[in-house]
ZAZA-138540 format. One record per residue: x, y, z of N, C-alpha, C in turn. Coordinates in steps of 0.1 Angstrom, whole numbers, always signed. Layout:
! ZAZA-138540
((X, Y, Z), (X, Y, Z), (X, Y, Z))
...
END
This chain:
! ZAZA-138540
((+46, +31, +30), (+38, +31, +26), (+27, +44, +25))
((+24, +48, +15), (+13, +59, +14), (-1, +53, +12))
((-5, +55, +25), (-21, +45, +22), (-35, +54, +17))
((-35, +66, +17), (-47, +75, +12), (-53, +66, +18))
((-74, +70, +19), (-78, +69, +25), (-84, +58, +18))
((-87, +47, +31), (-86, +34, +35), (-103, +32, +25))
((-110, +22, +20), (-124, +20, +23), (-124, +8, +35))
((-135, +12, +43), (-134, +0, +59), (-151, -9, +50))
((-155, -18, +60), (-164, -26, +61), (-177, -19, +58))
((-187, -26, +51), (-194, -17, +46), (-203, -29, +34))
((-219, -30, +28), (-221, -37, +19), (-229, -27, +7))
((-224, -15, +10), (-232, -2, -4), (-232, -8, -14))
((-220, -19, -17), (-222, -24, -33), (-216, -37, -35))
((-223, -40, -50), (-220, -56, -51), (-205, -54, -53))
((-200, -66, -40), (-186, -65, -43), (-182, -77, -51))
((-190, -85, -57), (-189, -93, -66), (-179, -87, -80))
((-188, -77, -80), (-183, -63, -90), (-166, -62, -92))
((-164, -61, -81), (-149, -55, -80), (-134, -65, -88))
((-130, -61, -96), (-119, -67, -100), (-105, -56, -104))
((-96, -65, -99), (-84, -56, -106), (-77, -54, -121))
((-71, -48, -126), (-66, -46, -139), (-54, -39, -138))
((-42, -44, -144), (-31, -38, -146), (-32, -28, -156))
((-29, -9, -155), (-28, -2, -159), (-16, +1, -164))
((-16, +10, -177), (-8, +15, -184), (-3, +30, -187))
((+5, +34, -187), (+3, +51, -185), (-8, +58, -201))
((-11, +48, -210), (-17, +54, -224), (-31, +50, -220))
((-35, +43, -204), (-49, +38, -201), (-57, +53, -201))
((-69, +48, -206), (-77, +58, -210), (-84, +64, -196))
((-86, +55, -184), (-87, +58, -173), (-77, +69, -165))
((-68, +74, -169), (-55, +80, -160), (-62, +95, -159))
((-69, +101, -163), (-73, +112, -153), (-78, +109, -145))
((-89, +96, -143), (-99, +94, -130), (-85, +89, -119))
((-73, +81, -125), (-62, +78, -119), (-55, +93, -108))
((-52, +99, -115), (-48, +112, -112), (-59, +118, -105))
((-70, +116, -107), (-78, +128, -96), (-83, +119, -81))
((-79, +105, -88), (-84, +100, -70), (-69, +100, -64))
((-55, +98, -69), (-45, +104, -62), (-42, +116, -57))
((-49, +127, -65), (-45, +144, -58), (-54, +139, -48))
((-71, +134, -45), (-80, +133, -35), (-72, +127, -23))
((-61, +118, -24), (-59, +108, -13), (-47, +114, -6))
((-43, +117, -13), (-28, +121, -4), (-24, +136, -5))
((-18, +139, +9), (-15, +155, +8), (-5, +154, +2))
((+3, +167, -2), (+13, +172, -16), (+24, +164, -10))
((+27, +168, +2), (+39, +160, +13), (+38, +142, +8))
((+28, +135, +3), (+32, +121, +7), (+27, +120, -9))
((+28, +126, -19), (+19, +129, -30), (+30, +124, -38))
((+34, +112, -49), (+43, +110, -56), (+31, +112, -70))
((+38, +119, -84), (+28, +120, -95), (+26, +108, -98))
((+13, +104, -109), (+13, +91, -116), (+26, +90, -125))
((+25, +101, -135), (+38, +103, -141), (+49, +95, -136))
((+52, +107, -130), (+66, +99, -116), (+65, +85, -115))
((+54, +77, -110), (+55, +62, -106), (+56, +57, -116))
((+52, +59, -131), (+51, +54, -144), (+67, +55, -144))
((+70, +66, -147), (+84, +67, -147), (+96, +59, -139))
((+90, +57, -131), (+104, +48, -121), (+99, +33, -122))
((+92, +31, -131), (+90, +13, -136), (+100, +10, -145))
((+112, +10, -140), (+125, +2, -140), (+126, -13, -143))
((+123, -15, -155), (+128, -32, -161), (+116, -36, -153))
((+104, -30, -151), (+92, -38, -145), (+92, -43, -133))
((+100, -35, -124), (+95, -33, -112), (+80, -30, -105))
((+73, -22, -109), (+61, -16, -105), (+51, -19, -113))
((+42, -24, -103), (+28, -26, -113), (+19, -19, -104))
((+10, -11, -116), (+0, -1, -113), (-17, -9, -118))
((-22, -7, -103), (-30, -20, -103), (-44, -13, -102))
((-52, -15, -114), (-64, -1, -111), (-74, -12, -106))
((-84, -8, -94), (-91, -13, -88), (-109, -8, -96))
((-115, -17, -97), (-126, -18, -109), (-137, -23, -102))
((-150, -11, -105), (-161, -21, -102), (-170, -21, -117))
((-171, -32, -123), (-178, -29, -135), (-166, -21, -143))
((-172, -10, -151), (-160, -2, -160), (-156, +8, -158))
((-158, +14, -141), (-155, +23, -134), (-143, +21, -126))
((-132, +29, -125), (-122, +32, -118), (-123, +34, -103))
((-124, +27, -94), (-128, +31, -78), (-115, +32, -71))
((-103, +30, -74), (-92, +32, -68), (-78, +29, -71))
((-67, +23, -65), (-55, +19, -71), (-44, +15, -61))
((-39, +0, -66), (-28, +2, -57), (-15, +4, -66))
((-4, +6, -61), (+8, +9, -63), (+16, -2, -60))
((+28, -12, -66), (+29, -23, -59), (+46, -22, -64))
((+57, -26, -56), (+73, -23, -59), (+75, -41, -58))
((+80, -42, -66), (+82, -60, -72), (+97, -58, -67))
((+105, -69, -62), (+115, -78, -59), (+116, -90, -56))
((+120, -101, -61), (+122, -109, -62), (+106, -113, -56))
((+107, -121, -38), (+94, -127, -33), (+86, -113, -27))
((+91, -104, -28), (+86, -90, -18), (+76, -86, -29))
((+64, -79, -25), (+54, -73, -32), (+54, -58, -20))
((+59, -53, -25), (+56, -36, -15), (+48, -29, -20))
((+35, -31, -6), (+20, -17, -13), (+27, -9, -10))
((+34, +2, -17), (+37, +21, -21), (+27, +25, -15))
((+15, +24, -27), (+5, +32, -20), (-11, +23, -25))
((-18, +32, -18), (-29, +25, -20), (-45, +34, -12))
((-55, +40, -26), (-64, +46, -24), (-72, +42, -32))
((-89, +47, -25), (-99, +46, -27), (-104, +55, -35))
((-113, +58, -45), (-122, +75, -49), (-130, +79, -34))
((-126, +90, -33), (-136, +99, -22), (-152, +94, -23))
((-159, +91, -36), (-171, +87, -34), (-175, +75, -33))
((-163, +66, -29), (-167, +52, -31), (-160, +45, -16))
((-158, +52, -7), (-154, +50, +5), (-166, +44, +12))
((-157, +33, +25), (-167, +28, +35), (-177, +19, +31))
((-176, +15, +17), (-186, +3, +7), (-179, -10, +14))
((-164, -15, +17), (-156, -27, +16), (-155, -30, +1))
((-151, -19, -3), (-140, -17, -13), (-131, -24, -12))
((-121, -16, -2), (-107, -16, +1), (-104, -31, +4))
((-117, -38, +15), (-111, -53, +17), (-113, -63, +9))
((-126, -62, -3), (-124, -68, -14), (-111, -69, -20))
((-107, -54, -28), (-93, -52, -32), (-81, -57, -28))
((-83, -57, -14), (-70, -62, -8), (-67, -81, -9))
((-80, -86, -7), (-86, -96, -9), (-78, -104, -23))
((-86, -94, -30), (-80, -101, -48), (-64, -96, -47))
((-57, -89, -39), (-44, -88, -47), (-34, -97, -40))
((-43, -107, -27), (-37, -120, -26), (-34, -128, -40))
((-50, -130, -43), (-49, -138, -58), (-40, -130, -68))
((-37, -122, -71), (-29, -112, -79), (-14, -117, -77))
((-9, -117, -66), (+5, -121, -65), (+4, -139, -57))
((+0, -149, -60), (-1, -160, -50), (+13, -166, -45))
((+20, -160, -54), (+36, -165, -49), (+44, -155, -42))
((+39, -145, -41), (+48, -136, -33), (+43, -129, -19))
((+53, -123, -12), (+46, -121, -1), (+44, -104, -3))
((+32, -102, +1), (+27, -84, +1), (+28, -81, +15))
((+39, -71, +16), (+46, -63, +26), (+39, -50, +28))
((+31, -44, +38), (+23, -28, +41), (+39, -24, +52))
((+35, -8, +49), (+38, -4, +62), (+26, +4, +69))
((+26, +6, +83), (+13, +14, +86), (+16, +26, +96))
((+16, +31, +103), (+18, +42, +111), (+18, +34, +124))
((+30, +34, +130), (+26, +26, +142), (+18, +35, +156))
((+10, +24, +162), (+1, +32, +172), (+10, +39, +185))
((+7, +53, +187), (+11, +57, +196), (+4, +66, +203))
((+0, +67, +215), (-6, +72, +223), (-2, +89, +223))
((+8, +93, +222), (+10, +106, +221), (+9, +112, +209))
((+4, +107, +195), (+3, +109, +184), (-10, +117, +182))
((-13, +128, +177), (-30, +134, +175), (-33, +123, +164))
((-28, +117, +155), (-36, +111, +148), (-36, +94, +156))
((-36, +91, +163), (-37, +77, +168), (-49, +71, +163))
((-63, +75, +166), (-72, +69, +162), (-73, +64, +151))
((-68, +72, +139), (-65, +67, +126), (-57, +59, +124))
((-46, +59, +134), (-30, +46, +135), (-36, +33, +135))
((-48, +36, +144), (-52, +22, +151), (-60, +18, +140))
((-69, +25, +131), (-79, +21, +121), (-73, +15, +114))
((-67, +21, +106), (-56, +17, +94), (-49, +0, +100))
((-41, +2, +111), (-35, -14, +115), (-46, -23, +117))
((-56, -17, +123), (-69, -31, +123), (-76, -34, +112))
((-72, -24, +101), (-76, -24, +88), (-70, -36, +79))
((-60, -38, +83), (-49, -47, +75), (-51, -61, +82))
((-48, -61, +97), (-51, -73, +104), (-67, -80, +102))
((-76, -73, +97), (-86, -79, +97), (-86, -83, +83))
((-81, -78, +76), (-77, -83, +62), (-70, -96, +62))
((-67, -101, +72), (-56, -109, +69), (-40, -113, +71))
((-36, -98, +71), (-21, -92, +71), (-14, -97, +88))
((-4, -101, +84), (+2, -107, +101), (+11, -94, +105))
((+13, -92, +121), (+19, -83, +123), (+37, -93, +124))
((+49, -85, +119), (+59, -92, +117), (+66, -90, +132))
((+66, -82, +135), (+77, -72, +149), (+82, -72, +145))
((+83, -65, +131), (+97, -56, +126), (+93, -39, +127))
((+97, -29, +124), (+94, -14, +128), (+106, -9, +114))
((+101, +4, +111), (+110, +15, +102), (+108, +27, +113))
((+116, +38, +108), (+122, +49, +111), (+123, +57, +100))
((+114, +65, +97), (+118, +74, +87), (+104, +88, +84))
((+108, +97, +81), (+102, +109, +76), (+97, +110, +89))
((+103, +111, +101), (+100, +115, +114), (+88, +107, +120))
((+88, +94, +113), (+75, +88, +120), (+79, +74, +120))
((+74, +67, +128), (+75, +54, +132), (+66, +40, +121))
((+72, +34, +116), (+63, +25, +106), (+62, +11, +111))
((+51, +4, +114), (+53, -13, +119), (+49, -19, +107))
((+59, -32, +102), (+54, -40, +94), (+47, -49, +93))
((+40, -55, +84), (+30, -64, +85), (+33, -73, +66))
((+24, -81, +69), (+31, -93, +56), (+18, -100, +52))
((+18, -101, +43), (+5, -112, +38), (+6, -126, +43))
((+23, -128, +47), (+22, -144, +50), (+26, -145, +64))
((+25, -155, +73), (+28, -157, +91), (+46, -154, +88))
((+48, -163, +73), (+70, -159, +78), (+72, -153, +70))
((+76, -137, +79), (+78, -125, +70), (+99, -128, +65))
((+97, -125, +51), (+108, -134, +49), (+120, -118, +46))
((+127, -119, +62), (+130, -103, +63), (+143, -102, +52))
((+153, -112, +48), (+165, -112, +42), (+158, -101, +26))
((+148, -112, +23), (+140, -106, +11), (+139, -94, +11))
((+135, -87, +22), (+124, -74, +24), (+142, -65, +26))
((+151, -68, +32), (+161, -64, +33), (+166, -57, +17))
((+167, -68, +13), (+173, -68, -2), (+163, -57, -11))
((+149, -58, -9), (+140, -48, -13), (+142, -35, -11))
((+149, -31, +4), (+149, -19, +8), (+162, -17, +0))
((+174, -20, +0), (+184, -15, -9), (+182, -11, -23))
((+174, -18, -26), (+163, -17, -43), (+159, -3, -45))
((+149, -6, -35), (+144, +11, -34), (+153, +23, -34))
((+158, +24, -24), (+167, +30, -21), (+172, +37, -33))
((+179, +26, -42), (+183, +30, -55), (+181, +37, -62))
((+163, +39, -66), (+160, +40, -75), (+147, +56, -71))
((+146, +56, -60), (+136, +66, -60), (+146, +71, -44))
((+142, +88, -40), (+147, +91, -30), (+142, +91, -20))
((+139, +82, -10), (+131, +78, +2), (+140, +72, +9))
((+148, +68, +10), (+163, +65, +20), (+157, +56, +33))
((+153, +51, +27), (+143, +40, +38), (+156, +30, +45))
((+152, +29, +56), (+163, +23, +70), (+160, +11, +67))
((+168, +2, +70), (+171, -17, +77), (+157, -14, +86))
((+149, -20, +85), (+137, -29, +99), (+150, -28, +109))
((+140, -27, +119), (+146, -29, +134), (+135, -35, +146))
((+135, -43, +153), (+128, -45, +163), (+129, -37, +178))
((+115, -34, +179), (+116, -29, +191), (+125, -29, +208))
((+131, -42, +208), (+140, -46, +216), (+154, -44, +215))
((+156, -43, +200), (+173, -36, +199), (+171, -22, +194))
((+162, -17, +193), (+162, -4, +184), (+166, +8, +191))
((+175, +13, +182), (+182, +23, +190), (+183, +35, +180))
((+178, +48, +179), (+179, +59, +173), (+173, +69, +180))
END
């Protein structure tokens, strides 16, 4: 998951105005979407908006705008296979962070996919990591917003990731099928998940 900068708790805007809308590549808000993407992700972690739309083979990717009234505030990019809804990208506009928007948007995302399991990965806490404080904040953000730790991990891009799920019963078999599918459409080379007590790499 490329998380971008998450909006945290706060009350700086009327959260009842937040809504989600599916985006198409001819949407008039594409320039703002490109700007949010550029400011949220470093070049090494950023996929272009055109590239994301191009990778939508057979409807396996939802680009979802996070709106406040008529203003695009952020976006989700969600990969889909079977019951899995994999949160690949999540970003909030630089000028709209820390206003509770991210928490409200995640709540709406669960309503958007009532039948699916939303799966996220975040960097596993590591006291030796320079960004461990940020890792803990990201983990706590998802746990505070109802995601469950699954006990499963992944390791790629020289980083260990913890896998969390929007449901208590994580469907490992479905996720493994998703990993195989994802590796077939994008050059990510994601390995199969492991548990810490059996990890060997």
